[in-house]
RODO-2510 file (C-alpha; in nm, 4 decimals, decimal comma):
residues 231
     n   res          X          Y          Z
     1     m    -3,6529    -2,9805    -2,2224
     2     p    -3,8258    -2,6222    -2,3163
     3     l    -3,5676    -2,4365    -2,5125
     4     p    -3,6020    -2,1204    -2,2560
     5     r    -3,4539    -2,3671    -2,0055
     6     i    -3,2209    -2,4790    -2,1963
     7     r    -3,0811    -2,1454    -2,2929
     8     t    -3,1033    -2,0502    -1,8919
     9     l    -2,8912    -2,3761    -1,8323
    10     f    -2,6596    -2,2764    -2,1151
    11     a    -2,6185    -1,9428    -2,0106
    12     a    -2,5373    -2,0338    -1,6508
    13     a    -2,2775    -2,2817    -1,7339
    14     f    -2,1425    -2,0104    -1,9750
    15     a    -2,0972    -1,7624    -1,6801
    16     t    -1,9584    -2,0163    -1,4166
    17     a    -1,6951    -2,1135    -1,6662
    18     a    -1,5977    -1,7564    -1,7290
    19     i    -1,5572    -1,6907    -1,3598
    20     a    -1,3658    -2,0082    -1,3007
    21     a    -1,1318    -1,9002    -1,5992
    22     s    -1,0839    -1,5425    -1,4637
    23     p    -0,7474    -1,4758    -1,2695
    24     a    -0,8316    -1,3846    -0,9133
    25     r    -0,6998    -1,0365    -0,8595
    26     a    -0,5426    -0,9511    -0,5092
    27     a    -0,4875    -0,6016    -0,5800
    28     v    -0,5615    -0,3285    -0,3120
    29     p    -0,7899    -0,0141    -0,4065
    30     h    -0,6375     0,3099    -0,2696
    31     t    -0,8544     0,6225    -0,2583
    32     v    -0,6443     0,9278    -0,4054
    33     q    -0,6043     1,2034    -0,1563
    34     p    -0,5927     1,5397    -0,1921
    35     g    -0,1863     1,6267    -0,2972
    36     e    -0,1365     1,2927    -0,3935
    37     t     0,0289     1,1866    -0,7393
    38     l     0,0692     0,8591    -0,9045
    39     s     0,4554     0,8756    -0,8064
    40     s     0,4048     0,9622    -0,4328
    41     i     0,1435     0,6448    -0,4371
    42     a     0,3950     0,4490    -0,5934
    43     a     0,6828     0,5382    -0,3825
    44     a     0,4517     0,4769    -0,0482
    45     s     0,3648     0,1263    -0,2354
    46     n     0,7581     0,0723    -0,3190
    47     f     0,6733     0,0385    -0,7059
    48     t     0,7840     0,2520    -0,9782
    49     t     0,5105     0,5158    -1,1476
    50     r     0,5382     0,2958    -1,4320
    51     t     0,4095     0,0115    -1,2723
    52     i     0,1180     0,1449    -1,1206
    53     a     0,0343     0,3612    -1,4078
    54     t     0,0479     0,0670    -1,6580
    55     y    -0,1242    -0,1574    -1,4283
    56     n    -0,4116     0,1014    -1,3931
    57     g    -0,4039     0,1853    -1,7504
    58     l    -0,2724     0,5450    -1,7247
    59     s    -0,0015     0,7146    -1,8646
    60     e     0,3014     0,8175    -1,6283
    61     d     0,2242     1,1580    -1,6465
    62     a    -0,1895     1,1267    -1,5844
    63     e    -0,3321     1,3948    -1,3223
    64     i    -0,5081     1,2036    -1,0744
    65     q    -0,7864     1,3497    -0,8806
    66     s    -0,8831     1,3336    -0,5059
    67     g    -1,1447     1,0717    -0,4805
    68     e    -1,0463     0,8523    -0,7376
    69     t    -0,9674     0,4915    -0,6992
    70     i    -0,6180     0,3636    -0,7989
    71     e    -0,5326    -0,0145    -0,7258
    72     i    -0,2202    -0,1261    -0,6162
    73     p    -0,0977    -0,4310    -0,7375
    74     t     0,0766    -0,7258    -0,6031
    75     e     0,4544    -0,7554    -0,7070
    76     a     0,3525    -1,0151    -0,9795
    77     e     0,0566    -0,8668    -1,0764
    78     g     0,2706    -0,5402    -1,1355
    79     a     0,5355    -0,7259    -1,3258
    80     a     0,2554    -0,9083    -1,5525
    81     a     0,0801    -0,5782    -1,6583
    82     l     0,4619    -0,4446    -1,7287
    83     a     0,4900    -0,7665    -1,9704
    84     d     0,1431    -0,7427    -2,1353
    85     a     0,2043    -0,3920    -2,2065
    86     g     0,5746    -0,4765    -2,3466
    87     l     0,7399    -0,2398    -2,1220
    88     v     1,0124    -0,5336    -1,9485
    89     g     1,3418    -0,4416    -2,0244
    90     s     1,2593    -0,0365    -2,0377
    91     s     1,3179     0,2135    -1,7913
    92     s     1,1134     0,5302    -1,6484
    93     s     1,2500     0,8282    -1,4701
    94     g     1,5690     0,6898    -1,4014
    95     s     1,4200     0,3871    -1,2307
    96     a     1,4964     0,0008    -1,3136
    97     s     1,2383    -0,1742    -1,5267
    98     a     1,1198    -0,4128    -1,2517
    99     s     0,7998    -0,3219    -1,1154
   100     r     0,9215    -0,2512    -0,7763
   101     i     1,1609     0,0440    -0,6837
   102     d     1,5256    -0,0172    -0,6118
   103     a     1,4905     0,0686    -0,2444
   104     p     1,7505    -0,0603    -0,0027
   105     p     1,6770    -0,4172     0,1212
   106     p     1,4159    -0,4614     0,3896
   107     s     1,5601    -0,5284     0,7650
   108     a     1,3813    -0,6354     1,0567
   109     p     1,5954    -0,5632     1,3393
   110     w     1,5433    -0,7778     1,6550
   111     w     1,3500    -0,5268     1,8459
   112     t     1,0687    -0,5300     1,5834
   113     a     0,7737    -0,7532     1,5230
   114     p     0,6015    -0,8059     1,1933
   115     v     0,2529    -0,6850     1,1267
   116     y    -0,0359    -0,7748     0,8689
   117     c     0,0458    -0,5776     0,5478
   118     p    -0,1167    -0,7453     0,2239
   119     p     0,0259    -0,4701    -0,0246
   120     c     0,3686    -0,6177     0,1237
   121     p     0,5766    -0,8725    -0,0779
   122     a     0,5835    -1,0920     0,2161
   123     g     0,2469    -0,9980     0,3576
   124     q     0,4010    -0,7965     0,6280
   125     a     0,5574    -0,4695     0,7371
   126     y     0,7730    -0,4395     1,0766
   127     l     0,7135    -0,2102     1,4005
   128     a     0,8839    -0,1715     1,7424
   129     s     0,7733    -0,5013     1,9311
   130     n     0,5427    -0,2881     2,1676
   131     a     0,3772    -0,1090     1,8883
   132     a     0,3314    -0,4118     1,7132
   133     a     0,1437    -0,5790     1,9963
   134     a    -0,0749    -0,2735     2,0456
   135     w    -0,1352    -0,2261     1,6497
   136     k    -0,2507    -0,6262     1,6290
   137     a    -0,4783    -0,5782     1,9534
   138     m    -0,6452    -0,2249     1,8149
   139     r    -0,6644    -0,4412     1,4450
   140     q    -0,8433    -0,7150     1,5957
   141     e    -1,1173    -0,4468     1,7641
   142     s    -1,1472    -0,2525     1,4115
   143     l    -1,2617    -0,6133     1,2394
   144     s    -1,4725    -0,6703     1,4990
   145     l    -1,6325    -0,3266     1,5416
   146     y    -1,6205    -0,1732     1,2389
   147     r    -1,5163    -0,4533     1,0027
   148     v    -1,2591    -0,2333     0,8772
   149     d    -0,8829    -0,3656     0,8518
   150     l    -0,5886    -0,1968     0,9510
   151     y    -0,2509    -0,2386     0,7702
   152     p     0,0235    -0,0480     0,6493
   153     a     0,0192     0,0824     0,2701
   154     g     0,3261    -0,0882     0,1704
   155     p     0,6833    -0,2370     0,2784
   156     l     0,8223     0,1119     0,3519
   157     s     0,4983     0,2067     0,5640
   158     g     0,5992     0,0700     0,8989
   159     y     0,9553     0,0640     1,0149
   160     r     1,2146     0,1945     0,7882
   161     s     1,6098     0,1801     0,8451
   162     y     1,8045     0,4626     0,7866
   163     a     1,9156     0,3892     0,4434
   164     q     1,5480     0,3452     0,3566
   165     q     1,4746     0,6422     0,5062
   166     r     1,7309     0,8397     0,2975
   167     y     1,5998     0,6600    -0,0340
   168     l     1,2854     0,8308     0,0143
   169     l     1,4196     1,1296     0,0437
   170     d     1,6392     1,1341    -0,2419
   171     l     1,3030     1,0273    -0,4205
   172     y     1,1422     1,3102    -0,2798
   173     l     1,4257     1,5694    -0,3696
   174     s     1,4445     1,4301    -0,7231
   175     g     1,0873     1,5002    -0,7810
   176     r     0,9718     1,1192    -0,8005
   177     g     0,8450     1,0613    -0,4513
   178     a     0,6375     1,2167    -0,1812
   179     l     0,7923     1,4374     0,0944
   180     a     1,0244     1,2619     0,3336
   181     a     1,1548     1,3597     0,6487
   182     e     1,5441     1,3586     0,6888
   183     p     1,7016     1,0315     0,7724
   184     g     1,7369     1,0239     1,1614
   185     s     1,4490     1,2175     1,2513
   186     s     1,1401     0,9936     1,1124
   187     a     0,9238     0,7963     1,3659
   188     h     0,9516     0,5489     1,0916
   189     e     1,2917     0,4353     1,2119
   190     y     1,2140     0,3941     1,5527
   191     g     0,9242     0,1735     1,4211
   192     t     0,6478     0,3944     1,6148
   193     a     0,4797     0,5211     1,2861
   194     v     0,2377     0,3886     1,0127
   195     d     0,1424     0,5186     0,6911
   196     l    -0,2288     0,3876     0,6509
   197     a    -0,3569     0,2532     0,3249
   198     d    -0,6847     0,4187     0,3565
   199     p    -0,8857     0,7159     0,4892
   200     a    -1,1307     0,4819     0,6795
   201     m    -0,8018     0,3299     0,8722
   202     a    -0,7506     0,6886     0,9899
   203     e    -1,1273     0,7348     1,1141
   204     v    -1,1225     0,4180     1,2836
   205     i    -0,8022     0,4717     1,4777
   206     d    -0,9440     0,8380     1,5724
   207     r    -1,2094     0,6695     1,7621
   208     i    -1,0348     0,3985     1,9205
   209     g    -0,6391     0,4211     1,8864
   210     a    -0,6027     0,6131     2,2009
   211     g    -0,6863     0,2931     2,4047
   212     y    -0,3848     0,1102     2,2428
   213     g    -0,1396     0,3977     2,2307
   214     w    -0,2081     0,4949     1,8989
   215     a    -0,3006     0,8742     1,7614
   216     k    -0,2414     1,1392     1,5387
   217     t     0,0397     1,3317     1,6760
   218     e     0,2670     1,5036     1,3762
   219     a     0,2200     1,5661     0,9850
   220     p    -0,1210     1,7122     1,0240
   221     s    -0,1473     1,7606     0,6672
   222     e    -0,1094     1,3637     0,5797
   223     w    -0,4130     1,1991     0,6867
   224     w    -0,2510     0,8411     0,6560
   225     h     0,0304     0,9044     0,9160
   226     v    -0,0082     0,8034     1,2706
   227     n     0,1918     0,7154     1,5683
   228     y     0,2301     0,4873     1,8525
   229     v     0,2483     0,7232     2,1613
   230     g     0,2627     0,4383     2,4345
   231     p    -0,0124     0,2947     2,6798
***
């Protein structure tokens, strides 16, 4: 066999082996929006700032710019990043060393239903059952027409309990999280709001959301926040 041919086959075999040996990444890309910080993105995704920073090769006080892409890891990927960096067992800004923030445990009241959420540890978040049904139908049309998936940015980006809303407000007041409403006043507590993972999702909902009862009705400065207003 000619030498060039042997080299070509060897290179192809080497590349295939390298791909097979590389672990699959399940991280979700997030485009940084105006006003967002590492801490606000981490809080919305239910991670510590240290985890998001470490996974992306940044310092915890790094300034990120609008338009940048930050990857949101799975819980396992986040924990692995901390371990690889030798940060397991240390703390950051009063948070535990675990990759996820110490939020109140998730709960699913009887009147809620799950919706697909790849950034969530269990793969799902929750909404009020009628809002969830409309969301699922809207998601299917979005996938069919625009090839854009629709899902919450994290486990606290759909339904939140009163305690979870209080936790997010405390994070904000301590300077470690994004702006959060007073407990008892957030549509998230009624299962009728979603914080989106990507601006492309908001554009799709602007186009087709009205047909499913979903719209942008509050928090005009927050592109990611949409509400279920009914049929």
